C-alpha positions in Angstrom: -55.5 18.6 -170.4 -58.0 20.8 -168.7 -57.8 20.2 -165.0 -59.8 21.9 -162.2 -60.0 21.6 -158.5 -63.4 21.9 -156.8 -63.2 22.5 -153.1 -66.5 22.0 -151.1 -66.3 23.1 -147.5 -68.9 22.6 -144.7 -68.4 22.7 -140.9 -68.5 18.9 -140.9 -66.1 18.1 -143.8 -64.0 19.3 -146.6 -64.1 17.6 -150.0 -61.6 18.2 -152.9 -62.5 16.9 -156.4 -59.9 16.7 -159.2 -61.7 17.1 -162.5 -59.9 16.4 -165.8 -61.7 17.4 -169.0 -65.0 17.4 -167.1 -64.6 14.0 -165.6 -64.0 13.3 -161.9 -60.6 11.6 -161.4 -59.8 11.9 -157.7 -61.7 12.7 -154.5 -60.2 13.6 -151.1 -62.5 13.8 -148.1 -61.4 15.1 -144.7 -64.0 15.1 -141.9 -63.6 17.3 -138.9 -64.1 14.5 -136.4 -61.8 12.0 -138.1 -59.2 14.1 -139.8 -56.2 12.1 -141.2 -53.0 12.4 -139.2 -50.3 11.5 -141.8 -47.5 14.1 -141.4 -48.4 15.0 -137.8 -45.5 15.0 -135.4 -46.0 13.7 -131.8 -44.0 13.4 -128.6 -44.8 9.8 -127.8 -44.0 7.3 -125.0 -42.8 3.8 -125.6 -45.4 1.4 -124.3 -44.0 -1.9 -125.2 -40.8 -3.1 -127.1 -41.2 -6.3 -129.1 -37.8 -7.8 -129.8 -39.2 -10.7 -131.8 -40.9 -8.3 -134.2 -38.1 -5.7 -134.2 -40.8 -3.1 -133.3 -42.3 -1.1 -130.6 -45.8 0.2 -129.7 -45.8 4.0 -129.0 -48.5 5.9 -127.2 -49.1 9.2 -129.1 -52.4 10.0 -127.5 -54.7 8.1 -129.9 -57.3 5.4 -129.3 -54.8 2.7 -130.5 -51.1 2.6 -129.9 -49.0 3.4 -133.0 -46.4 1.1 -134.5 -42.7 1.9 -135.0 -40.5 -0.7 -136.7 -36.7 -0.7 -136.2 -36.2 0.0 -139.9 -38.0 3.4 -139.4 -35.7 4.4 -136.5 -32.9 6.7 -137.6 -29.9 7.7 -135.6 -27.0 10.1 -135.8 -23.7 8.4 -136.7 -20.6 10.2 -135.6 -18.6 8.3 -138.2 -20.6 9.9 -141.0 -20.3 13.5 -140.0 -23.7 13.7 -138.4 -25.7 12.1 -141.3 -28.8 10.2 -140.5 -28.6 6.4 -141.0 -31.7 4.3 -141.2 -31.3 1.5 -138.7 -31.1 -1.9 -140.3 -28.9 -3.9 -137.9 -29.3 -2.8 -134.3 -31.8 -4.9 -132.3 -34.8 -2.8 -131.2 -34.1 -3.2 -127.5 -30.8 -1.5 -128.0 -32.6 1.6 -129.4 -35.7 1.8 -127.3 -36.9 0.9 -123.8 -40.3 0.9 -122.2 -41.2 4.3 -120.9 -38.8 6.2 -123.2 -40.1 9.5 -124.7 -39.5 9.8 -128.5 -40.4 12.3 -131.2 -42.1 10.6 -134.1 -44.0 11.4 -137.3 -47.0 9.5 -138.8 -46.3 7.7 -142.0 -49.7 6.0 -142.4 -53.1 6.6 -140.9 -54.6 4.0 -138.7 -56.4 1.5 -141.0 -59.0 -0.9 -139.7 -57.6 -2.6 -136.6 -54.1 -1.4 -137.3 -52.6 1.5 -135.5 -50.7 4.4 -137.2 -47.3 3.6 -138.7 -44.5 5.9 -137.4 -41.0 7.0 -138.2 -38.4 9.0 -136.4 -37.1 10.4 -139.6 -39.0 13.7 -139.5 -39.8 15.4 -142.7 -41.7 18.7 -143.3 -42.9 19.4 -146.8 -43.2 22.8 -148.5 -44.0 23.7 -152.1 -40.7 22.8 -153.7 -38.7 21.2 -150.9 -39.0 18.6 -148.1 -37.0 19.4 -145.0 -35.2 16.7 -143.1 -34.3 18.4 -139.8 -31.8 15.8 -138.6 -30.1 15.1 -142.0 -27.5 16.7 -144.2 -28.1 15.0 -147.5 -29.6 16.9 -150.4 -31.7 14.6 -152.6 -33.6 15.3 -155.9 -36.9 13.6 -156.9 -36.3 10.7 -159.3 -39.0 12.1 -161.5 -36.7 14.9 -162.5 -34.8 13.0 -165.1 -32.6 15.7 -166.7 -29.1 15.4 -165.2 -28.3 19.1 -165.7 -31.5 20.1 -163.8 -30.7 17.6 -161.0 -27.2 19.0 -160.6 -28.4 22.6 -160.8 -31.1 22.1 -158.2 -28.8 20.2 -155.8 -26.1 22.8 -156.1 -28.6 25.7 -155.7 -30.2 24.3 -152.5 -26.7 23.5 -151.1 -25.6 27.1 -151.8 -28.7 28.5 -150.1 -28.2 26.4 -147.0 -24.6 27.4 -146.7 -25.1 31.1 -147.4 -27.9 31.4 -144.8 -26.1 29.1 -142.3 -29.1 26.7 -142.3 -28.7 23.1 -141.1 -30.6 20.0 -142.1 -31.1 17.9 -145.2 -33.4 18.7 -148.1 -35.3 16.7 -150.8 -36.1 18.6 -154.0 -39.7 17.8 -155.1 -40.7 17.2 -158.7 -42.5 20.5 -159.0 -39.2 22.3 -158.3 -37.9 21.4 -161.8 -38.4 24.9 -163.1 -38.2 26.7 -159.7 -36.0 29.8 -159.4 -33.3 30.3 -156.7 -35.6 32.8 -155.0 -38.5 30.2 -154.9 -36.2 27.7 -153.2 -34.8 30.3 -150.8 -38.4 31.2 -149.7 -39.1 27.5 -149.1 -35.9 27.1 -147.0 -36.8 30.1 -144.9 -40.4 28.9 -144.4 -39.4 25.4 -143.5 -36.9 26.5 -140.9 -39.5 28.8 -139.2 -41.8 25.8 -139.0 -39.0 23.7 -137.5 -38.2 26.3 -134.9 -41.9 26.3 -133.8 -41.8 22.5 -133.6 -38.7 22.5 -131.4 -40.4 25.0 -129.0 -43.5 22.8 -128.8 -41.4 19.7 -128.2 -39.5 21.2 -125.3 -42.7 22.3 -123.6 -44.7 19.1 -124.2 -45.4 16.1 -121.9 -45.8 12.8 -123.8 -48.1 11.8 -125.3 -48.7 15.1 -127.1 -49.3 16.5 -130.6 -46.5 19.0 -131.4 -47.1 19.7 -135.1 -50.2 19.2 -137.2 -50.2 19.0 -140.9 -52.1 21.8 -142.6 -55.8 21.2 -143.5 -56.9 19.4 -146.7 -57.7 22.5 -148.7 -54.2 24.1 -148.0 -52.5 20.7 -148.4 -54.1 20.4 -151.9 -52.8 23.9 -152.8 -49.3 22.9 -151.7 -49.2 19.4 -153.3 -51.6 19.2 -156.2 -51.8 22.6 -157.8 -49.4 22.5 -160.7 -49.0 24.0 -164.1 -51.8 21.8 -165.5 -54.4 23.0 -163.0 -56.3 25.9 -164.6 -58.8 26.8 -161.9 -59.3 26.2 -158.2 -62.9 26.9 -157.2 -63.8 27.1 -153.5 -67.4 27.5 -152.2 -66.4 28.9 -148.7 -65.5 32.5 -148.4 -63.3 31.9 -145.3 -61.5 29.0 -146.9 -61.0 31.0 -150.1 -59.4 33.9 -148.2 -57.1 31.4 -146.4 -56.2 29.7 -149.6 -55.3 33.0 -151.3 -53.2 34.1 -148.3 -51.5 30.7 -148.3 -50.8 30.8 -152.0 -49.6 34.4 -151.9 -47.0 33.3 -149.4 -45.8 30.0 -150.9 -47.1 29.7 -154.5 -47.9 33.2 -155.8 -48.1 32.0 -159.4 -51.4 30.3 -158.7 -53.2 33.1 -156.9 -54.9 34.2 -160.1 -56.3 30.8 -160.6 -58.2 30.6 -157.2 -61.8 31.6 -157.5 -64.6 32.0 -154.9 -67.7 30.1 -156.0 -70.8 31.8 -154.6 -73.4 30.1 -156.9 -76.7 28.8 -155.6 -76.1 25.5 -157.4 -73.9 23.3 -155.3 -70.3 23.3 -156.5 -70.2 19.5 -156.9 -73.1 19.7 -159.3 -71.0 21.5 -161.9 -69.6 18.3 -163.3 -72.1 15.8 -161.7 -69.5 15.0 -159.1 -72.1 13.8 -156.6 -73.4 11.3 -159.1 -69.8 10.1 -159.8 -69.2 9.6 -156.1 -72.3 7.4 -155.8 -71.1 5.3 -158.8 -67.6 5.0 -157.2 -69.2 3.1 -154.4 -70.8 0.5 -156.7 -69.2 -2.9 -157.2 -70.0 -2.9 -160.9 -68.4 -0.3 -163.2 -70.0 -0.1 -166.7 -67.8 0.5 -169.8 -69.0 2.5 -172.8 -68.6 -0.5 -175.0 -71.2 -2.5 -173.1 -68.7 -4.4 -171.0 -68.1 -3.8 -167.3 -65.7 -4.2 -164.4 -66.4 -6.0 -161.1 -64.4 -4.6 -158.2 -64.2 -6.6 -155.0 -62.2 -5.7 -151.9 -60.8 -8.3 -149.5 -58.6 -8.1 -146.5 -55.5 -9.0 -148.5 -56.1 -7.4 -151.9 -58.5 -5.9 -154.3 -59.6 -7.9 -157.4 -60.8 -6.4 -160.6 -62.6 -8.6 -163.2 -63.1 -7.4 -166.8 -66.2 -8.7 -168.6 -67.5 -8.2 -172.1 -71.1 -8.0 -171.0 -73.3 -7.6 -174.1 -70.5 -6.2 -176.3 -69.9 -8.7 -179.2 -67.9 -6.5 -181.7 -68.3 -6.0 -185.4 -65.8 -8.4 -186.8 -64.7 -11.2 -184.5 -64.3 -12.3 -180.9 -60.6 -11.3 -180.7 -61.5 -7.7 -181.7 -64.2 -7.7 -179.0 -61.8 -8.9 -176.3 -59.1 -6.5 -177.3 -61.3 -3.4 -177.4 -62.9 -4.3 -174.1 -59.6 -4.7 -172.4 -58.2 -1.5 -173.8 -61.2 0.4 -172.5 -60.9 -1.4 -169.2 -57.3 -0.4 -168.8 -58.2 3.3 -168.9 -61.2 2.8 -166.6 -59.2 0.7 -164.1 -56.5 3.5 -163.7 -59.3 6.0 -163.1 -61.1 3.8 -160.6 -57.9 3.2 -158.6 -57.4 7.0 -158.3 -61.0 7.8 -157.7 -61.6 5.1 -155.1 -58.1 5.5 -153.7 -57.5 1.8 -153.8 -54.1 0.9 -152.4 -52.0 -2.2 -151.7 -52.2 -5.3 -153.9 -54.5 -5.2 -156.9 -55.1 -8.2 -159.2 -56.6 -7.4 -162.6 -58.2 -10.3 -164.5 -58.3 -9.1 -168.1 -60.2 -11.2 -170.7 -57.9 -13.7 -172.4 -56.5 -12.6 -175.7 -54.8 -14.8 -178.3 -52.7 -12.1 -180.2 -49.5 -11.3 -178.3 -49.5 -7.8 -179.8 -53.0 -7.2 -178.3 -51.7 -8.2 -174.9 -48.7 -5.8 -175.3 -50.9 -2.9 -176.3 -53.3 -3.5 -173.4 -50.3 -3.4 -171.0 -49.0 -0.2 -172.6 -52.4 1.4 -172.2 -52.6 0.4 -168.6 -49.0 1.6 -167.8 -49.7 4.9 -169.6 -52.9 5.5 -167.7 -51.3 4.7 -164.4 -48.5 7.1 -165.1 -50.9 10.0 -164.4 -51.4 8.7 -160.9 -49.8 10.8 -158.2 -49.4 7.7 -156.0 -46.6 5.4 -156.8 -47.7 2.3 -158.7 -45.8 -0.8 -159.9 -47.2 -3.1 -162.6 -46.1 -6.7 -163.4 -46.2 -8.5 -166.7 -49.5 -10.1 -167.9 -49.6 -13.8 -167.0 -50.7 -16.5 -169.5 -54.1 -16.4 -167.8 -54.5 -12.7 -168.4 -53.8 -11.7 -164.8 -51.9 -8.5 -164.0 -50.6 -7.6 -160.5 -50.4 -4.0 -159.5 -49.3 -2.4 -156.3 -50.3 1.1 -155.4 -48.9 3.1 -152.5 -51.5 3.5 -149.7 -51.2 6.3 -147.2 -54.8 6.9 -146.3 -58.1 5.0 -146.2 -59.9 4.2 -149.5 -63.0 6.2 -150.5 -65.2 3.2 -149.5 -63.7 3.0 -146.0 -64.2 6.8 -145.5 -67.8 6.9 -146.7 -69.1 3.5 -145.8 -69.2 0.9 -143.1 -69.8 -2.9 -143.1 -73.5 -3.9 -143.5 -75.0 -4.6 -140.1 -77.0 -7.5 -141.6 -74.3 -9.4 -143.6 -71.3 -8.0 -141.7 -69.6 -7.1 -144.9 -70.0 -10.5 -146.5 -72.3 -9.1 -149.3 -74.8 -11.9 -148.9 -77.6 -12.9 -146.4 -79.3 -16.2 -145.6 -82.4 -16.9 -147.6 -85.8 -16.8 -145.8 -86.0 -20.6 -146.3 -82.7 -21.1 -144.5 -83.8 -19.0 -141.6 -87.1 -20.9 -141.4 -85.1 -24.2 -141.1 -82.9 -22.6 -138.4 -86.1 -21.7 -136.5 -87.4 -25.2 -136.7 -84.2 -26.6 -135.3 -84.2 -24.1 -132.5 -87.7 -25.0 -131.5 -86.8 -28.7 -131.4 -83.7 -27.9 -129.3 -85.7 -25.8 -126.8 -88.6 -28.3 -126.6 -86.2 -31.1 -125.6 -84.4 -29.0 -123.0 -87.2 -27.1 -121.4 -90.8 -27.7 -120.3 -92.6 -24.8 -122.0 -96.3 -24.7 -122.5 -96.0 -22.9 -125.9 -93.5 -21.2 -128.1 -93.5 -17.7 -129.7 -91.4 -17.1 -132.8 -90.5 -13.4 -133.4 -89.1 -12.8 -136.9 -89.1 -10.4 -139.9 -92.1 -10.0 -142.2 -90.4 -12.0 -145.0 -89.6 -15.0 -142.8 -93.0 -15.0 -141.1 -94.8 -14.9 -144.5 -92.8 -18.0 -145.5 -93.6 -19.8 -142.3 -97.3 -19.2 -143.0 -97.1 -20.1 -146.7 -94.4 -22.3 -148.2 -93.4 -23.8 -144.8 -96.9 -24.0 -143.3 -97.1 -27.8 -143.6 -93.7 -28.2 -142.0 -94.7 -25.9 -139.2 -97.9 -27.9 -138.6 -95.9 -31.1 -138.5 -93.5 -29.7 -136.0 -96.5 -28.5 -133.8 -97.8 -32.1 -133.8 -94.4 -33.6 -133.1 -93.6 -31.5 -130.0 -97.3 -31.3 -129.0 -97.0 -27.6 -128.1 -98.6 -24.5 -129.7 -96.3 -22.4 -131.9 -97.3 -18.7 -132.3 -95.8 -16.3 -134.8 -95.2 -12.5 -134.4 -93.8 -10.1 -136.9 -91.2 -7.6 -135.8 -90.7 -4.8 -138.3 -87.3 -3.8 -137.0 -85.8 -7.3 -137.5 -83.7 -8.0 -140.6 -84.1 -11.2 -142.6 -81.6 -13.2 -140.6 -82.8 -12.1 -137.2 -85.3 -14.0 -135.1 -86.1 -15.1 -131.5 -87.7 -18.2 -130.1 -89.4 -17.4 -126.8 -90.6 -20.0 -124.3 -94.0 -19.2 -122.8 
């Protein structure tokens, strides 16, 4: 599979597009003013302990207090030779008190009205390893399935830590499957240098304070995403390109040759029509090549995806039509989840199919397509109604939440009142005001659309209302008013 990374950098934002075989698969956006904070380490202050929720609110210097659950608090246990145990039994008020200072790391960015999610189990990632400063356990990613490789990596990391007299626990990442001992040794050295800097910053900080910030998006992508399958990394900023080369030369020298500076006059995101794909990724309706389409709706609790045949009728019979549409939909859904970064609970409503084998094949196609997702996903069986539940790990806001905001007219409902409905509201408001106040006349200020209806379709009703209250009613158009907005002024 031909995979490229396109990195577009401006003073306002950095955008990273993952393109596979010429098709946009993922988009990461980091804006200078609202940069994500997952991975950042803070010295925070406990604002409030909530025993009933087994949690505490922590001030880490952000607009909203962050949330720390008891299950995310780890402690040293002298009975386990200094290993770190995740707390599952101790009540929160035994672990924290109001006013305590505590070093925490962000697990999840603030989402909507929710503050950031925190943990006290600090972890610092590098190319092949994740460092757990307060642990001693050496773990290996579950995605490395070969038992010999798992034993070799665990043994090698343990030998490096012992020979260099380094403390702390380590998790071996998936990309380390073919890493050499020297690669792992360089990571261990790098991570301990980072930790020494964090300790110095912690000792000199007054809570709330940021003591370690995760590296910028472009470098983070180099660290986490660039693997053997990535053929090129194109960057349109000379400064970022030089930083990327320096970063890669230190940590991932094997990819330095793949990094290119893109000086072209044509915007880098125009190379594979990425800008057009981004626009389409914000649409509710997703067309399928067969003629069918998906409808994607987001709610507070979940995201629903409805599969429709549209105008596709098939060549032989209805069952073939449904089967082919669902197969194509499975591929498209997996791509849309990655591209839109949809997380949490997803309900997919496939079109009902009669043949059990067709249902099995659609599920296999969906699972295979989701296997390429770097975020962890879990898929349930298809229900008799054709419903499939999917959960996808969410650590940052979706593309829609990053690029869009709720409509100021409909407040995110997706619908607005009709002009006729607004006219009837105006009539009721005039009646209400006429009964309560002794006005000589009334002025209705409304949008052009509503005013036109009052003068046309509802002209008779308006005249009858004028006769009923025996007061003049004047109309005035306000170009800045949206369809639902109006004022009834007493004169």
